[in-house]
VEXMAR-583299 format. One line per field, with one value per residue: residue number from 1; residue in three letters; x, y, z of N, C-alpha, C in turn. Coordinates in steps of 0.2 Angstrom, whole numbers, padded with zeros to 4 digits. Each point is the difference from the previous one (the first is absolute). Example, Ala and Ser with C-alpha at 12.3 -4.5 7.8 and 13.67 -1.06 7.14 Angstrom:
num: 1 2;
residuo: ala ser;
n.X: 0066 -0002;
n.Y: -0028 0005;
n.Z: 0039 -0004;
ca.X: -0004 0004;
ca.Y: 0006 0006;
ca.Z: 0000 0001;
c.X: 0004 -0004;
c.Y: 0006 0005;
c.Z: 0000 0003;
//
This chain:
num: 1 2 3 4 5 6 7 8 9 10 11 12 13 14 15 16 17 18 19 20 21 22 23 24 25 26 27 28 29 30 31 32 33 34 35 36 37 38 39 40 41 42 43 44 45 46 47 48 49 50 51 52 53 54 55 56 57 58 59 60 61 62 63 64 65 66 67 68 69 70 71 72 73 74 75 76 77 78 79 80 81 82 83 84 85 86 87 88 89 90 91 92 93 94 95 96 97 98 99 100 101 102 103 104 105 106 107 108 109 110 111 112 113 114 115 116 117 118 119 120 121 122 123 124 125 126 127 128 129 130 131 132 133 134 135 136 137 138 139 140 141 142 143 144 145 146 147 148 149 150 151 152 153 154 155 156 157 158 159 160 161 162 163 164 165 166 167 168 169 170 171 172 173 174 175 176 177 178 179 180 181 182 183 184 185 186 187 188 189 190 191 192 193 194 195 196 197 198 199 200 201 202 203 204 205 206 207 208 209 210 211 212 213 214 215 216 217 218 219 220 221 222 223 224 225 226 227 228 229 230 231 232 233 234 235 236 237 238 239 240 241 242 243 244 245 246 247 248 249 250 251 252 253 254 255 256 257 258 259 260 261 262 263 264 265 266 267 268 269 270 271 272 273 274 275 276 277 278 279 280 281 282 283 284 285 286 287 288 289 290 291 292 293 294 295 296 297 298 299 300 301;
residuo: met leu ser pro asn thr ala pro arg gly arg ser ile trp ser gln val asp arg lys thr phe glu asn gly leu asp asn leu his asn ala lys phe ile thr glu pro gln thr leu arg glu glu asp trp pro lys pro arg lys phe glu val leu pro phe ala ile glu lys gln leu ser asp asp ile ala phe val ser ala tyr asp tyr gly val arg tyr val thr cys ala ala ile glu ala gly glu arg glu gly leu leu ile arg leu ala ala asn glu gly val cys val leu val val gly ala trp thr arg leu ile ser thr leu glu arg cys ala lys lys ala leu ser arg glu gln cys val glu asp ala leu asp ile val ile thr leu asn arg asn arg ile leu gly arg leu ala ser arg his phe gln arg ser gln his glu asn gly pro ala arg asn ala leu pro glu arg leu lys thr tyr leu arg ser ser lys arg gln ser thr glu thr lys lys leu thr arg glu val asp asn leu his thr ala phe leu asp met glu asn ser arg ala asn thr gly thr ile arg arg val val ile asp ala phe arg leu thr val asp gly ile ser leu pro val arg leu glu lys ala gly phe ser pro ser thr ile asp thr arg glu val arg glu val asn lys ile ala asn tyr leu arg val cys his ser pro val his leu ser asp ser leu thr val ile ser tyr asn ile phe gln asn gln ala arg ala tyr arg asn val arg ala ile arg leu pro arg lys gln;
n.X: -0018 0004 -0006 -0001 -0005 0005 -0001 0000 -0007 0001 0003 -0005 0005 -0006 0001 0006 0000 -0003 -0003 -0004 0000 0000 -0004 -0003 0001 -0002 -0005 -0001 0001 -0004 -0005 0001 0000 -0003 0007 -0002 0006 0003 -0003 0006 0002 0004 0005 0002 -0007 0003 -0003 0004 0005 -0004 0002 -0007 -0001 -0006 -0003 0004 0000 0005 0001 0000 0003 0004 0001 0000 0005 0004 0000 0001 0005 0001 -0001 0002 -0004 -0003 -0004 0001 -0003 -0006 0004 0001 0005 0001 0007 0001 0006 -0002 0004 -0002 0000 -0007 -0002 0007 -0002 -0003 -0004 0000 -0006 -0001 -0006 -0002 -0002 0006 0004 0000 -0006 -0001 0002 -0004 -0004 0001 0001 -0005 -0002 0001 -0003 -0005 0000 0001 -0004 -0003 0002 -0003 -0004 0002 -0006 0002 0002 0005 0002 -0002 0004 0004 0000 0000 0005 0003 -0001 0002 0005 0002 -0002 0004 0006 -0004 -0005 0004 0003 -0006 -0002 0005 -0002 -0006 -0001 -0002 0003 0002 -0002 -0003 0001 -0006 0003 0005 0002 0000 0004 0000 0006 0005 0000 0003 0000 -0005 -0002 0003 -0003 -0005 0001 0002 -0005 -0001 0004 0004 0002 0001 0002 0005 0001 -0002 0004 0005 -0001 0001 0005 0002 -0001 0003 0005 0001 0000 0004 0003 0000 0002 0005 0001 0000 0004 0001 -0001 0006 0002 0002 0000 -0005 -0004 0002 -0001 -0006 -0001 0001 -0003 -0005 0001 0000 -0005 -0002 0002 -0002 -0005 0006 0004 -0006 -0001 0004 -0004 -0006 0003 0002 -0006 0001 -0005 -0003 0004 -0001 0001 0004 -0001 -0002 -0006 0002 0005 -0004 -0004 0005 0003 -0006 -0001 0006 -0003 -0005 0004 0002 -0006 -0001 0005 -0001 -0006 0001 0004 -0005 -0004 0006 -0002 -0006 0000 -0005 -0001 -0003 -0007 -0002 -0006 0000 -0006 0002 -0002 0000 0001 -0005 -0001 -0003 0005 0003 0004 0002 0006 0000 0006 0000 0005 0005 -0001;
n.Y: -0056 0002 -0001 0006 -0003 0003 0006 0004 0000 0003 -0005 -0002 -0004 -0003 0003 -0002 -0006 0000 -0006 0000 0007 0000 -0005 0004 0005 -0003 -0002 0006 0002 -0005 0001 0006 -0004 0006 -0002 0005 0003 -0002 0006 0000 0004 -0001 -0002 -0003 -0001 -0001 0005 0004 0000 0004 0005 0002 -0006 0000 -0004 -0004 -0001 -0003 0005 0004 -0004 -0002 0006 0001 -0006 0001 0007 -0003 -0004 0005 0003 -0005 0002 -0002 -0005 0000 0001 0001 -0005 -0003 0002 0006 0001 0007 0001 0006 0004 0004 0006 0001 -0005 0000 -0005 -0002 -0003 -0003 0000 -0006 -0001 -0006 0000 0003 0004 -0005 0002 -0007 0000 0006 -0003 -0006 0004 0003 -0006 -0004 0005 0000 -0006 0001 0004 -0004 -0005 0004 0002 -0007 0001 -0004 -0005 -0002 -0004 0005 0004 -0005 -0001 0006 0000 -0006 0002 0006 -0003 -0003 0005 0003 -0004 0000 0001 0005 0002 0001 0003 0003 0001 0001 0006 -0003 0005 -0003 0006 -0005 0002 0002 0003 0000 -0005 -0006 -0005 0000 0003 -0004 0001 0006 0001 -0003 0004 0005 -0003 -0002 0007 0002 -0004 0003 0003 -0003 0006 -0003 0005 0003 0002 -0006 -0003 0005 -0001 -0007 0002 0004 -0005 -0004 0005 0000 -0007 0000 0005 -0004 -0006 0003 0002 -0006 -0001 0006 0006 -0002 0002 0006 -0001 -0004 0005 0005 -0005 -0001 0007 0000 -0005 0003 0006 -0003 -0003 0006 0001 0001 -0004 -0002 -0002 -0001 0002 0005 0000 -0001 0005 0003 -0001 0002 0005 -0003 0004 -0006 -0002 0006 0001 0000 -0001 -0005 -0001 0001 -0004 -0004 0001 -0001 -0005 -0003 0001 -0002 -0004 -0002 0001 -0002 -0003 0000 0002 -0005 -0003 0001 -0001 -0004 -0001 -0002 0006 -0004 0006 0000 -0002 -0001 -0002 0000 0001 -0003 0003 -0006 0000 -0004 0005 -0003 -0002 0005 -0004 0005 -0002 0005 -0001 0006 0003 -0003 0004;
n.Z: -0037 0006 0004 -0002 0001 0002 -0003 0005 0001 -0006 0000 -0003 -0003 0000 0005 -0002 -0001 -0006 0003 -0005 0000 0007 -0001 -0005 0004 0005 -0004 -0003 0006 0002 -0005 0002 0005 0002 0002 0004 -0001 0005 0002 -0001 0005 -0005 0004 -0006 0002 0006 0002 -0003 0005 0004 -0001 -0001 -0002 0003 -0004 0001 -0006 0001 0004 -0004 -0004 0005 0002 -0006 -0001 0005 -0002 -0007 0002 0005 -0005 -0004 0005 -0005 -0001 -0006 -0007 0004 0003 -0007 0003 -0003 0001 0001 0000 0001 -0002 0005 -0003 0002 -0003 -0001 0003 -0005 0004 -0005 0002 -0004 0000 -0002 0006 0000 0003 0004 0003 0001 -0007 -0001 0004 -0003 -0006 0002 0002 -0006 -0003 0004 -0001 -0006 0001 0004 -0004 -0005 0005 0000 -0001 -0005 0003 -0003 0005 0004 -0004 0000 0007 0001 -0005 0003 0007 -0002 -0003 0005 0004 -0005 0000 0006 -0004 -0003 0005 0003 -0006 0001 0006 -0004 0004 0005 0002 -0006 -0003 -0003 -0006 0000 -0005 0004 -0004 0001 0001 0006 -0001 0000 0007 -0002 0007 -0001 -0005 0004 0006 -0004 -0001 0006 0001 -0005 0004 -0005 -0001 0006 -0003 0003 -0007 -0003 0005 -0002 -0006 0001 0004 -0005 -0005 0004 0000 -0007 0000 0006 -0003 -0006 0003 0003 -0006 -0003 0005 -0003 0001 -0001 0006 0001 0006 -0001 -0005 0004 0005 -0004 -0001 0006 0002 -0004 0003 0006 -0002 -0001 0006 -0006 0000 -0003 0005 0001 -0007 0002 0006 -0003 -0005 0005 0002 -0007 0000 -0005 -0004 -0003 0006 -0001 -0006 0006 0000 0003 -0004 -0005 0003 0002 -0006 -0002 0004 -0001 -0006 0004 0002 -0006 -0002 0006 -0002 -0006 0001 0005 -0004 -0004 0006 -0001 -0007 0002 0002 0002 -0002 -0006 0000 -0006 0000 -0006 -0003 -0006 -0006 -0002 -0007 -0001 0004 0004 0004 0001 0004 0003 0002 0003 -0002 0004 -0004 0002 0005;
ca.X: 0001 -0003 -0005 0002 -0006 0002 0001 -0006 -0004 0002 0007 0001 0003 -0005 -0003 0004 0001 -0004 0004 0001 0006 0005 0002 0003 0006 0004 0002 0004 0006 0003 0003 0006 0006 0005 0001 0005 0005 -0001 0003 0005 0005 0007 0004 0003 -0004 -0002 0002 0007 0000 0001 0005 -0004 -0005 0000 0001 0003 -0005 -0001 -0003 -0007 -0004 -0001 -0005 -0006 -0003 -0002 -0006 -0006 -0001 -0003 -0006 -0005 -0001 -0005 0001 -0005 0003 -0001 0005 0006 0003 0007 0002 0005 0003 0003 0003 -0001 0005 -0002 -0005 0003 -0003 -0007 -0002 -0006 -0003 -0006 -0003 -0005 -0006 0001 0004 -0005 0002 0005 0007 0002 0000 0006 0006 0000 0003 0007 0004 0000 0005 0006 0001 0002 0006 0005 0001 0003 -0005 -0001 0005 0000 -0003 -0007 -0003 -0001 -0005 -0006 -0002 -0003 -0007 -0005 0000 -0005 -0007 -0003 0000 -0001 -0004 0004 0005 -0004 -0001 0006 0002 -0006 -0003 -0007 -0002 0000 -0007 -0001 -0006 -0006 -0001 0006 -0001 0006 0002 0004 0006 0003 0004 0006 0005 -0001 0002 0007 0003 0000 0005 0006 0001 0001 0008 0004 0007 -0001 0006 0000 -0005 -0006 -0003 -0001 -0006 -0005 -0001 -0003 -0007 -0004 -0002 -0005 -0006 -0002 -0003 -0006 -0005 -0002 -0004 -0006 -0004 -0002 -0004 0005 0001 0006 0006 0001 0003 0007 0005 0001 0004 0008 0002 0001 0006 0006 0000 0004 0006 0000 -0006 -0001 0006 -0002 0003 0007 0002 -0002 0005 0006 -0002 0000 -0006 0002 -0003 -0007 -0005 0000 -0005 -0007 -0005 0002 0006 -0002 -0005 0004 0004 -0005 -0002 0006 0001 -0004 0005 0006 -0002 0000 0007 0003 -0002 0003 0007 0000 -0001 0006 0002 -0006 -0004 -0007 -0002 -0008 -0002 -0007 -0002 -0005 -0003 -0002 -0003 0005 -0003 0001 0000 -0006 0003 0008 0002 0008 0002 0006 0005 0005 0007 0003 0002;
ca.Y: 0006 0000 0005 0006 0002 -0002 0006 0002 0005 0007 0000 -0005 0003 0000 0007 0005 -0003 -0006 -0006 -0003 0004 -0002 -0007 0000 0003 -0005 -0005 0003 0001 -0007 -0002 0004 -0004 0006 0000 0005 -0002 0004 0006 0002 0006 -0002 0005 0004 0005 0005 0007 0002 0004 0007 0003 0003 -0004 -0002 -0008 -0004 -0004 -0007 0001 0003 -0006 -0004 0003 0000 -0007 -0001 0004 -0002 -0007 0001 0004 -0005 -0003 -0006 -0004 0003 0005 0007 0003 0001 0007 0001 0005 0004 0005 0005 0005 0007 0005 0003 -0005 -0007 -0006 0000 -0007 0000 -0007 0000 -0007 -0001 0003 0006 -0002 -0001 0004 -0004 0001 0007 0001 -0003 0004 0005 -0003 -0002 0007 0003 -0004 0002 0007 -0001 -0003 0005 0005 -0003 -0001 -0007 -0004 -0004 -0007 0002 0002 -0006 -0004 0004 0001 -0006 0000 0003 -0004 -0006 0002 0002 -0006 -0006 -0006 -0003 -0004 -0006 -0004 -0003 -0005 -0005 0000 -0001 0007 0003 0001 -0001 0004 -0004 -0003 -0005 -0007 -0004 -0003 0004 -0003 -0002 0005 0001 -0004 -0008 -0001 0001 -0006 -0005 0002 -0002 -0007 -0003 0000 -0006 0003 0003 0004 0004 0006 -0002 -0001 0007 0002 -0004 0003 0007 0000 -0002 0006 0003 -0003 0001 0007 0000 -0003 0005 0005 -0004 -0001 0006 0004 0002 0008 0002 -0003 -0007 0000 0003 -0005 -0004 0003 0001 -0007 -0001 0004 -0003 -0005 0003 0004 0007 0001 -0002 -0006 -0008 -0005 -0001 -0004 -0007 -0003 -0002 -0006 -0006 -0001 0001 0007 -0001 -0001 0005 0005 -0003 0005 0000 0004 0006 0003 0002 0006 0005 0002 0004 0007 0006 0003 0003 0007 0004 0001 0005 0007 0002 0002 0006 0006 0003 0006 0004 0002 0002 0006 0001 -0003 0000 -0005 0003 -0004 0004 -0005 -0002 -0005 -0007 -0002 0003 0004 0000 0004 0001 0001 0005 0000 0005 -0001 0002 0007;
ca.Z: 0004 0006 0000 0003 0004 0007 0003 0003 -0004 0000 -0001 -0006 -0006 -0005 0001 -0005 -0007 -0002 0001 -0007 -0003 0004 -0001 -0007 0000 0003 -0006 -0004 0003 0000 -0007 -0002 0003 0002 0007 0002 0005 0007 0000 0006 -0001 0001 0003 -0005 -0003 0005 -0001 0002 0006 -0001 0005 0006 0002 0007 0001 -0006 -0004 0003 0006 -0002 -0003 0005 0005 -0003 0000 0007 0001 -0003 0003 0006 -0001 -0003 0006 0000 -0006 -0005 -0004 0002 0005 -0003 0000 -0002 0003 -0003 0005 -0004 0004 -0003 0003 0006 0003 0002 -0003 -0002 -0001 -0004 0000 -0004 0000 -0006 0001 0005 0006 0005 0006 0004 -0002 0001 0007 0002 -0001 0005 0007 -0001 -0001 0006 0004 -0003 0002 0007 0000 -0003 0005 0005 0005 0000 -0002 -0006 0002 0001 -0006 -0005 0003 -0001 -0007 -0002 0002 -0005 -0006 0002 0001 -0006 -0005 0004 -0004 -0005 0004 0002 -0006 -0002 0005 0000 0007 0001 0000 -0006 -0002 -0007 -0003 0000 -0007 -0001 0001 0000 0006 0004 0000 0007 0003 -0003 0004 -0001 -0006 0000 0003 -0005 -0006 0003 0001 -0007 -0002 0002 0003 0007 0002 0006 -0001 0000 0006 0003 -0003 0003 0007 -0001 -0002 0006 0004 -0004 0001 0006 0000 -0003 0004 0005 -0003 -0001 0006 0003 -0004 -0005 0001 -0003 0004 -0002 -0007 0000 0001 -0006 -0005 0002 -0001 -0007 -0002 0002 -0005 -0006 0002 -0002 -0003 -0007 -0002 0002 -0005 0001 0005 -0002 -0004 0005 0004 -0004 -0004 -0007 -0002 -0004 0005 0005 -0002 0002 0004 0007 0000 -0001 0005 0006 -0002 0000 0008 0003 -0003 0003 0005 -0003 -0003 0006 0002 -0005 0001 0006 -0001 -0005 0004 0002 -0005 -0002 0006 -0001 0004 0000 -0006 -0001 -0005 -0005 -0005 -0006 -0005 -0006 -0005 0000 0007 0004 0005 0000 0006 0000 0006 0000 0005 -0001 0000 0007 0000;
c.X: -0004 -0005 0003 -0005 0002 0001 -0007 -0004 0002 0008 0002 0003 -0005 -0004 0003 0000 -0005 0004 0002 0006 0006 0003 0003 0007 0006 0002 0005 0007 0004 0003 0006 0006 0006 0001 0006 0005 -0001 0004 0004 0004 0007 0004 0004 -0004 -0002 0002 0007 -0001 0000 0003 -0004 -0005 -0001 0002 0004 -0006 -0002 -0004 -0008 -0004 -0002 -0006 -0007 -0004 -0003 -0007 -0006 -0002 -0004 -0007 -0005 -0002 -0004 0000 -0005 0004 -0001 0005 0007 0003 0006 0002 0006 0003 0003 0004 -0001 0006 -0002 -0004 0004 -0002 -0007 -0001 -0008 -0003 -0006 -0002 -0005 -0007 0000 0004 -0005 0002 0004 0007 0002 0001 0007 0006 0000 0003 0008 0005 0001 0006 0007 0002 0003 0007 0006 0002 0003 -0005 -0002 0006 -0001 -0005 -0007 -0004 -0002 -0006 -0007 -0003 -0002 -0007 -0005 0000 -0005 -0007 -0003 -0001 -0002 -0003 0005 0005 -0003 -0001 0007 0002 -0005 -0002 -0008 -0003 -0001 -0007 0001 -0005 -0005 -0001 0006 -0002 0006 0001 0005 0007 0002 0004 0007 0006 0000 0003 0008 0003 0000 0005 0007 0001 0001 0007 0002 0006 -0002 0006 -0001 -0005 -0007 -0003 -0001 -0007 -0007 -0002 -0004 -0007 -0004 -0002 -0006 -0007 -0003 -0003 -0007 -0006 -0003 -0005 -0007 -0005 -0002 -0004 0004 0001 0006 0006 0001 0003 0007 0004 0001 0004 0007 0003 0001 0006 0007 0002 0004 0006 -0001 -0007 -0001 0004 -0002 0002 0007 0002 -0002 0005 0006 -0002 0000 -0006 0001 -0004 -0007 -0005 -0001 -0006 -0007 -0004 0002 0006 -0002 -0004 0004 0004 -0005 -0002 0006 0001 -0003 0005 0006 -0002 0000 0007 0002 -0002 0003 0007 0000 -0001 0006 0002 -0006 -0004 -0007 -0002 -0007 -0001 -0008 -0002 -0006 -0002 -0001 -0003 0005 -0003 0002 0001 -0006 0003 0008 0001 0007 0001 0007 0005 0005 0007 0003 0004 0008;
c.Y: 0000 0005 0007 0003 -0001 0007 0002 0004 0007 0000 -0005 0004 0001 0007 0005 -0003 -0006 -0006 -0003 0003 -0002 -0007 0000 0003 -0005 -0006 0003 0001 -0007 -0002 0004 -0003 0005 0000 0006 -0002 0004 0006 0001 0005 -0003 0005 0004 0006 0006 0007 0001 0004 0007 0004 0002 -0005 -0002 -0007 -0003 -0004 -0007 0000 0003 -0006 -0005 0003 0001 -0006 -0001 0003 -0003 -0007 0001 0003 -0005 -0005 -0006 -0003 0003 0005 0007 0003 0001 0007 0001 0007 0003 0005 0006 0005 0007 0005 0001 -0006 -0006 -0006 0000 -0007 0000 -0008 0000 -0008 -0001 0003 0006 -0002 0000 0005 -0003 0001 0006 0000 -0004 0003 0006 -0001 -0001 0006 0003 -0004 0001 0007 0000 -0003 0005 0005 -0003 -0001 -0008 -0004 -0003 -0006 0001 0002 -0005 -0004 0004 0000 -0007 -0001 0003 -0003 -0007 0002 0001 -0007 -0006 -0005 -0003 -0005 -0007 -0005 -0003 -0006 -0006 -0001 -0001 0007 0004 0001 0001 0005 -0005 -0004 -0005 -0007 -0004 -0003 0004 -0004 -0002 0006 0001 -0004 -0007 -0001 0000 -0006 -0005 0001 -0002 -0007 -0003 0000 -0007 0001 0004 0004 0004 0006 -0002 -0001 0007 0003 -0003 0003 0006 -0001 -0003 0006 0004 -0003 0001 0007 0000 -0003 0005 0005 -0003 -0001 0006 0004 0003 0008 0002 -0003 -0007 -0001 0002 -0005 -0005 0003 0001 -0007 -0002 0004 -0004 -0006 0002 0004 0008 0002 -0003 -0006 -0007 -0004 -0001 -0005 -0007 -0003 -0002 -0006 -0007 -0001 0002 0007 -0001 -0001 0005 0005 -0003 0005 0001 0005 0008 0004 0001 0006 0007 0002 0003 0007 0005 0002 0003 0007 0005 0003 0006 0007 0002 0002 0006 0006 0004 0006 0004 0001 0002 0005 0000 -0004 0001 -0005 0003 -0004 0005 -0005 0000 -0004 -0007 -0003 0003 0005 0000 0004 0001 0002 0004 -0002 0005 -0002 0002 0007 0000;
c.Z: 0006 0001 0003 0004 0008 0004 0004 -0004 0000 -0002 -0006 -0006 -0006 0000 -0005 -0007 -0001 0001 -0006 -0003 0004 -0002 -0007 0001 0003 -0005 -0004 0003 0001 -0007 -0002 0003 0002 0007 0001 0004 0007 -0001 0007 -0001 0002 0003 -0005 -0003 0005 -0002 0003 0006 -0002 0007 0007 0001 0007 0001 -0006 -0003 0004 0007 -0002 -0003 0005 0004 -0004 -0001 0007 0002 -0003 0003 0006 -0002 -0003 0006 0000 -0007 -0005 -0004 0002 0005 -0003 0000 -0003 0004 -0004 0005 -0004 0005 -0003 0004 0007 0004 0002 -0004 -0001 -0002 -0004 0000 -0005 0001 -0004 0002 0005 0006 0006 0006 0005 -0001 0002 0008 0003 -0002 0003 0007 -0001 -0001 0007 0005 -0003 0002 0007 0000 -0003 0005 0006 0006 0001 -0002 -0007 0001 0001 -0006 -0005 0003 -0001 -0007 -0002 0002 -0005 -0006 0001 0000 -0007 -0004 0004 -0004 -0005 0003 0002 -0006 -0003 0005 -0001 0007 0000 0001 -0006 -0002 -0008 -0003 -0001 -0007 -0001 0002 0000 0007 0004 0001 0008 0002 -0003 0004 -0001 -0007 -0001 0003 -0005 -0006 0003 0001 -0007 -0002 0003 0004 0006 0002 0006 -0001 0000 0007 0004 -0003 0003 0007 -0001 -0002 0006 0005 -0003 0001 0007 0001 -0004 0004 0006 -0003 -0002 0006 0004 -0005 -0006 0000 -0003 0003 -0002 -0007 0000 0001 -0006 -0005 0002 -0001 -0008 -0003 0002 -0005 -0007 0001 -0001 -0003 -0007 -0002 0002 -0006 0000 0005 -0002 -0005 0003 0003 -0005 -0004 -0007 -0002 -0003 0006 0005 -0002 0001 0003 0007 0002 -0002 0005 0006 -0001 0000 0007 0003 -0003 0004 0006 -0003 -0003 0006 0001 -0005 0002 0007 -0001 -0004 0005 0003 -0004 -0002 0007 -0002 0004 0000 -0007 -0001 -0005 -0004 -0005 -0006 -0005 -0006 -0004 0002 0008 0004 0005 -0001 0007 0001 0008 0000 0006 -0001 0001 0006 -0002 0001;
//
């Protein structure tokens, strides 16, 4: 068993449980040979549409997933976030956030600015294109270190207790991956050119202070690789890559980086049907969570 003594002082798991008891529990769990199945919500189990719901469940689910993704802005279990969207008679949309150690003030500040940006777009004071760009800058500012970690950038700041060798830069690993294909199709050549563009943007970022502008270029080039934020595996399969070789860390990381731009598009399109007139953020107490915050989006009048 690997040593668990890697956490900073004051954050060790042994402050809550005796180590011997914990190890005995692990042994018992291992001997039980019990492996749970992944819990997924199948589409056939989705709730049936209701007459007066503000959002179809498919949009509600995707938006909740996107909000949780953006809010988990750094590595570590403390940042893991879940989100839920509720609709009230007078309150419009209510977004609830919960994180393992409480929703950070940085997350609340970012969503305050995002909602303000959406409000301006809904009132036609901001174009869709500018709204997406401004939203992306807010998302990048919040998730900066996590994006740098996904890219394996030299600017990435690791936690002090984390060990292990640094990985090669993501664009370099992507180039190696593409060269592994024996079939150099037209699609493969197109992908190679786009990865070269991503690599160029990455090097510009590496040779600077990795500000929001240079990171934005990298995110946009990653998005272009995926077409829509999620479809890089589809492109690779069309290029002749075997499905068994597509589910790699490199491909998943590109999709996740592209996701930061994709998630900025959905609420902008929603602003056509939801006018954000006012909002407030509040904190209350709930069992099993240190902090629970909610963001109110009033329904269009």
